[in-house]
N, C-alpha and C positions, 0 to 999 in steps of 0.2 A: 240754538236752534241746532238740528242735527245735522250732519253734513250727510249729503247724496251719495258722494263718494264710497264707494262698498273698501274697507281697508281691510278685512278678513282675508288672512292668507290662503283659505282653502278659494275665497269666492277669486283671489287672483291667478291661483293655480289651473282652477277650472277655465278663466275667461284666457288664459294662456294656450291651455291644450285643445280649445275649441273656437280660437280667434279665427282661424283660416275658413272655417263652417257660419258666418255670419253674411247675409244676405242682405243688400242694399235693399230698402223698398224706397218708391217714389210716388207720389201722387201723381197719378193719370189724369191728364185732362181728357183723354180719347173717350173712356170708358166711364170716370168719376172712382176707380177704385184705388188701394193700392197694390204694389207688387214691383217684380225687377227692372228695371229700367229696359233691358231688350226682349221684354216680353210683344210688343209692339213691333218690331223693326221688320220680323218675317210676316208675308200675306198667309194669315188664316183662309182655308178655303176646308171646306166641308168634304167636297168632290174634288176627285182627278183630272187637272184639266183635259187630258186624254179621252176621258169615257164623259157619254152625257149621263147627265142626274136622271135616277128614276122618275118619273111621274107618280 
């Protein structure tokens, strides 16, 4: 059976170069999607609280 771990030197070099750009994705029970864990930490509003919404 072939190994799933890449041992190609070019692959390892690319992984080291761009390792800091990897995103952590989690399954969100609020929206049912996959996204970074801090996405729902801030309250999302369509309008500023100081201005009334146009009807």
